[in-house]
N, C-alpha and C positions, 0 to 999 in steps of 0.2 A: 461802460466800466465793468459791468457784470460779465460781459463776453470776454473781456481781457482777463479777468480773474479765472474764468473757466479754462481758457487756453493755457494760462500759467500752470494751473493744477495738472492738466492733461500732459503737458510737456515734462513736468517733474516726475509724474508716475511712469511715463514712457522711458525717461532716462534711467530711472531706478531699475526698471525691468531689464533694460539693455545691459546694465552693469552686472546684474545677477546672471544673465545668460552668458556673458563673457567669462565670468568666473567659473561656471560649470564647464564650459568648453575647455578652458585651460586646465582644469583639474583632470578631466578625462584624458587629455593628451599626455599629461604627466604619468598617469597610471599606465597607459600603453607603452610609453617610452621606457619604463622601468620593468617591463616584463610581466605586467599584471594581466595580460590576455589569457585566454583559455588554452590548455594543452591540446595537442593533436589527439583525435579519437583513437581508441584501440584499433589495431590493424591486423590483418591476416598476412602471414609470411610464407611464401613458397620458397623452397630451398633445393639446392643440389650441393651435397657435401661429399667430396671425394678425397680420400686419404692418399698419402704417398705410396708409390709402388715399391715392391721389395727389390733388393739387389740379387742378381743372378748368382748361381753357383759356379765356382771356378773349375777349369779342367774337365771337359765333358760334363759340365754341370747342368742342372735343370734350370729352366727359365723361371723367373720370379713371378709371383702373383701380382695382379693389378690391385691398386688401392680400393678399399671398401667404397661402394657406390650407393649413396642413399639420396632419395629424391622424392618430392611430393608432386611433381608437375606433369610430365608427359613421357612416361616410360613404362615398360612391362614391370619394372620394380617400384613403381610409384606407390607411396604410402596410401592405402585405401581411405585413410582418414583425411587425406588432403593436406592443406596448408596448416601450419601452426596457427591456431586461432587467438584472436583478442590479445595480442601482445601490446604492452604499454609503450608509449613513446619514450625515447631515451637512447642511451648508448649501450651497445652490446659488443663484447669481445669476440673476435673470430680468429681461430687458430688454423693455419694451413700447414699440413704435415709435410715434412721433407721426405725425399725418396731414400730408400735403403742404400747402404754403401756398396760400391763395386768391389771386386776382388782383383788385386794385381797379378795373382798367379794361382796355380791349382790348389795349393794348400791353404789359401786364405779364404775365409768364410764371409759371405755377404751378410747383410742384416735385414731384418724386417723394416718396412716403411713406417713412418710415424703417422699417428692419427690426426685427422682434421676434425675440428669441433666448432659448431656454432653455439655461442654463449656457454663456455665452460663454467661449471659450477652451478648451472641451472638444474632443472628437473628433466631427465631424459624423456623425450617424446612429447613433453608439454611446452617447454620453452628452450630446450637444448637438443641438438642432434650430434651424435658422434659416429664417425666412420673409422674403421680400424685399418691400419697400414697393411699393405700386401705382404704375404709370406715370402721369405727368401727362397731362392732356388737351392736345392740340395746338391752337395758335393759328394757325400759319403762320409764314413767315419773320419774325424770325430765331430760330426754335425751336432749342434746344440738342439736337443729335442724341443719341439714346440715353436721354434723360430720360423719354421716353414708354414705354419698356420697363420691365417689373417683374414682380411676382408675377402681377398681371393688367395688361394693356396699356391705355394711354390711347387715346381715340377721336380721329378726325380733325376738323379745323376745316373750316368752309365755304371757308376760304382756303388749305387745303392743296392742293398740286399734285395734279391728277387724271390718271391713277389713282395712288393713293398707298396705301402700306401703313400701317396704324395701328400703335400700339405692340404689341410682342410680349408675350405672357404667358409664364409659366413661365421667367422669366429671372432668375438662371441656372437651368438646367434641373434639375428634381428628378423623381423617379419614386416615386409618382404625381405628375402635374403639380400645381403649386401655384396655377394660375390659367389664364386664357384671354386671347386678344388683344382689342384694341378693334375697333370696327367700321371696315371699310375705306372709303376715299373712293370716290365714284362720279362719273362724268363731269359730271352736273349740279350737283355740289358742294353738300353739306349736312353739317352737323356730325353726327358719329356718337357713339354711346354707348361708354363705357369697358367693358372686360371685367370679368366677375365670376368668383367661384370656380366657379360651376356652368355658365356660358354666356358666349360671346363677346358683345361689344357689337354693336349693330345700327344699320342705317340705317332711316330712316322710309320704308316702301315706297310707291311710287306717287304721290309728291308731289315738288314742286320744292324749291329750296334754303331755303325759309322754314321747313321742318320739321326738328326735331332727332331723332336716333335714341335709342332707349331704352338704358339701361345693362344689362349682362348680369346675370343673377340670381346671387345668392350660394348658399350651401349651408347646410343645417340640420344641427345636431348636438345630441345629448342627453348629451354628456359631463358636463354639470353636473347632470343629473337630469331635465331637461325640454327639449324641442326648441326651439332658437333658430337663426334664419337670420342669417348674417353674410357680409361680404365681397362685397357687391353693387357693381356699377359705376355711375358717374355718368352722367346723361343728357346728351345733346348740346344746346347752345344753339340758339336760333332767331332769324331776323330777321323773323319774323311774330308776330302776337299769338296767345298761347295755343297755340302749336304746338311747344313745346320737348319734348325727350325725357324720359320718366319715369326716375327713379332705379331701379336694379335692386333687387329684393327682397333685403334683407340690409343695409340702411343706406346704399345709394347715394343721393346727392343729385340732385334733379331739375335739368334744365337751365333757364336763364333765357329769358324771352320778350322780344321787342322792347319796350323802354320801360316794361315792367311789373314788372321785378324781376330781380335778379341770380341766378346759379346758386346752388343750395342746398348747404350743407355736408353731407358725409357724416356719419352718426351716430357719436357718440363710442363707443369700445370695440366697434365692429363691423368696423373696417377698410374701411368704405364709401368709394367714390370720390366726389369732389366733382363737382357739376354744372357744365357749360360755361356761359359767360356768353352772354346774348342780345345783340342788336344795339341801338344807341342810345347815349345819353350815359351819364355817370357818375351813380349807381353801377350802373345796369342792365346795363352790359356786363361787370361784374365776375363772376368765377366763384366757385364754392364750394370751400372747403378740404376736405381729406380727413379722414375720421374716424380717430381713434386706434385702435390695435390692441388686442388682448387675448391673454392666455395663461391657459389653464385646465389644471391638472394633476390627475390622479386616481390614487390609490394604494390598496392594500388597507386595510381598516378596522383591521387589526392593527397598523398603524404610527401613531405620533403625529406630527402635523404642526403647524407654525406658520408665519405669514407676517409680513413687515414691508415697508413701513409699514402703519399701521392702515387706510388707504384700500383695501387689498386684504383679502380675506376667506376664510374656510373654511366648509365646509358638509358635510353627510353625504348621500350619494346614497341612493336607495331600497333598494339592495342592501347598504348598510352601508359602501361605499367612502368614503374621505375625499377631499374635493375642495378644491383651492385655486384661487381666482380672482384674477388679477392685472390690475387696471385701470391700474396705474402700475408703473414699474420698482421692483423690490424684491428680497427674499430669501426663499427657500423652504427650510425646515428640517425634516428628518425624523429622528426619534429612536426 
């Protein structure tokens, strides 16, 4: 009888304990299910922020400058401070700058490219990065002063006063510089190339005004996992046949030749500058528009990322880092 009483007591206690364990487990599940888990730890963010390239100048116009090129990862222009540190999990706005307008004819003026920005409204250099649009290619009077300046500067027209300074690069100034100036005018007057992220625009050496100068070269980066060159300058237009300036490597558009074709557009999502227009009638004297910019963000593989809208995308780098590529303005979310 005593043994039976002890068994009854032991079973009662064990059953009570099991019920208590079940309640604790259920409560814990409910907390997790309603988002009570801990947030992602602060993360470091590597970036490549390229603005839109400028539009070229019409009618023997200068090539446009490539969009500003700012990077933390693997470039001669890489921020010596490295990645943006200790960012909090959450959503960040991303602005991708449009390219500057092309010109339909010689008397129409192109425009500077638009800026690209990671986290607009933040603190520059701390949790925000801004790249300035590329300067437009010059046509001559009545050009709007200052529009030729930008991330990289626009080149001079054949009709620009000589000697004349081309568009300034790295405007406003950043360190390291976000770009280079366009090619300067020379006394015999010929259109010059727009600046690129890696080099200034140039004049065509040893020839008269029928030749256009080449656009400055862009720069390569492997932030997305493989090397791609971007932010080249546009080539200067020509008033002779087949003598226009080449676009700079990295999406710069070639200049137009006399009566054979207008300046070429900068390549989309490279920030390449548009080519200057050639001489002649419509549409041959028109210039090329600037290529749109791009923003690429790279974070440790331990974070979860998503992007919106769907025309942007995510990928995984060879070392396991997560990469977000923005072809259009959108939202970057880390959790």
